[in-house]
N, C-alpha and C positions, 0 to 999 in steps of 0.2 A: 520412525513410526511408519508402518505399512498402511497406506491410505485405504486399502481394500477393506470393505465392510465397515469403515468408520464414517463419521458424520462431520462435514466441513461447512463452515460459514465463510462466504466470500463477500465482503462489502464492495459496492460498486461493481457487482458481478455481471451486470447486463450489457457492459460495453468495455472496450479498451483492454487494459492489462487484466482487470478483474475477470472479464469474459474469457480471456486466455487461461486464467487460473481455474475457472469453472470447468472448461473443456478438459483440461489436463487431469483434474481430480476425478471427474466422471470417468475418463478413460482408465484411470488407475483403480476403479472399482468403488469409489467413495459415493456416499449420498451427499449431495451438495445443495445448499440453500443460499441463494443470492439475496443480499439485502441491498436494495437500491431505491432511489426515489422515483424512477420511471423506467419505461422500456420493458422489454421481454427478456427473460433469461434464456440461455442456450437450452435446446431440447434435452430433456432428461433431468433438468435442475428444477428445484422448487424456488419460489419467489415470494418474498415478504417485503412489502413497501416499508421503507425505513429511512428516516433522516438522521444520519449519524450525529449531526450537531444538536439534536434534541434528545436529552437523556431519557425522557419518558418514552419516546419512540424506540430507542435502543433497548430499553428494559422490556418493553412489550414484545419486540421482535425476538429477542433472545429467549424470553419466556415461552413464546409460541414454538420456537424450534425445540426447546427442551421438552415441552409437553408433547409434541408430535413425535420426536425421535428418541427421547431419553437423553443419552449422553451427547456432548459436543466435544469432538476430539481435535479439530483443526480450525484455525482462523487465518484467512488471508485478509489482513487489515489494509485494504486497498483504496477505499473511497477517498476522493479528494477533488479539489477545485484549483484552478489557476487564477492568475491575476498579476498585473504589473503596475508599478507606480513608484516614482522617486519619493524619498522621504520628504523632500521639499523642493519647490521650484520658485522662480521669481513671482509666479502668480499666487503662491500660497503653500501651506503645508499639505501633506498627503491626505487622501481620503481615509480618515480613521475608521469610518463605518466599513469600508471595504477591507481594511487591514484586520479589523476584529472578526469579520465574517470568514476570512481565509483561515485565521487562527482557530476559529470556532469549529470549522469543519476538519481541517487538516491535522490539527493537534488535539484540541479538546475532544473532537468527535472520535478520532482514533483511540484516544485514551478511554473514552466512555465505552467503546466497543470492547477493547481489551479487558477492561475492568469487569464488565458484566459477563463476558464469555469465560474469562479465566476463573471467575468465582464458580461458574458451573463446572469447569474442568476439574477443580479441586476434588470434587466428590466422585469423579470417574473411577472405575476399577482399573488398576494397573494392567498394562498390556506389554507384550514383548519381553525379551530377555532383560531389559533395563527397567521394566516396570513403569514405562511412561504413561502419563495421564493426558497430556495435551501438548500441542505445538502451535505457536503463534508466529506468523511471518508478517512483519510490518513492511509497507511499501514506502521507502524513503526516496531520495533523489540525489543526483550528483550535486544539486544545489544545497544539500546537507553539508557539503564540504567547501564548495566554491560557488557561492551565490553571485550572480551577475548584477550589474546595474539595474535598478528598478525592481528587484526581486525581494524587497524587505520582508513582506509578510510570508511569502512562500518559503523563503530561506529560513526564517525564524521557526516556522512550523516544522519543516523537514529536518532542520538541524536538531531541534529538540527531540523529534521522534527518533532520530538516529541515536542520540545520547540516551534516551529512555530505554532503548532496546536492551542494553546491558543492565540497567537498573531493574527492569522488569524480569530479566532472566535471573537476577539475584533474588528478587522478591519471591519468585515462583519456584525456584529450584528445590526448595524443601518439599514441594508438592509434586515433584517429578514432571514439571511443565517447562518446556524450553521456549525461548524467544529469540528469534533472529530477524534479519531484515535484508531486503534487496534494495539497492540504490541505483535505479535505472538512469541512463543518460538520455539522449534524444531517441524517443520511441515513436513509431508510427501509430498513433492513437487518435481517436476523435477529438481529444483536447487540443491537438496541434494541427488538425486537418485544415484549418482556415488560414494557417500561416502562409505568407507570400513565398513563392518558389525560391526567390533569391535568398531569403532569410534561411529557409530550410537547407539550401546548398551550402551556405556558410557554416551552419551548425554541424552538418554532416562532415564537412571538410576538417573540422576540429578533431575528428576521430583519428586515432593512429591507424587502426585496421580492425575490421573492414569499414570503409567509408560509406556507411548507409545507416538508415534508421533501424533501430531494433524492432523486434516483433513481440506481440503479446505471447506467442508460444515460447520464445526464448526466455522471457520473464517467468512464465509458468514452469519451465524446465528447471530454472534455478530454485524457484519456490519449492518444487517437488523434491529436489535434491536436499534442500535444507530440512524438509519434513522427514525425509527418509534417513537422515544421517545423525544418529543420536549424539555423537561427540561434538557436533557443531552447536554452540550455544553462546548467546550474547554477541554474535557477530553481525556486521553489516557488509554485505557483498556488493561491490560495485559491478554494474552491468552496463558498461559505457564505451567499449572498444578502445580503452586507453585515453579517452578524452579528458582534458583538463581545461574547462572553460576560461576564456579570457575575462578581463574585468567588464568588457562591453563588446557587443558585436559591431562590426562596421556597418551592417545594414541598419541597425537601430539608431546609430549615431549619425547616419546620413553620409558617411565617408565614402 
């Protein structure tokens, strides 16, 4: 799908990877609406305050976009939160409230957005030589495949989102809607900005090449490629410089 002249929703679009996606789609000629809980969108983008973990908030935001712009053609399903904690320690079981909150945002929230947006996409007029009606790009993680120590909730959510990418592609194919995903490795985003330098150095060293953090624009470039390439459907593309995370980091274990 050519983004030019189309309407895109980007969740978490006011910072990090989502902000990179907003800039990229604006540059490609799309009308872009950022759904986020706080902050300011990139210049040129619209903004609707939305908590993806609250279905009422999602429904209202998507309705607002549909009322203002008509059709919705693209979704970068990016909003998410982090969090660490072992399933149990000598002091007790994990914080289940935190576990449920991460699942509520990263999995249930992503599903709620995909469900409400794709419902709108189904009634779009077909465009292009293949008659596409919409494209969804989920933001997964290398934790979808190799979750490290302490990443129970985050891994559960991102692994499920990776698995659902193909399921949703199959659900929506009859309506000419494609669903793909990007699985970033270590990226230089606000979510990891507070990590200690020694920890960051160890994470980057796990890359085969290049040994550096990824950028929001690199994420956005892959997302745009998936949007523009009709034959790619139901796929999860790793964006991790060949990294395969170990079970635990030396920094976190104190080694």
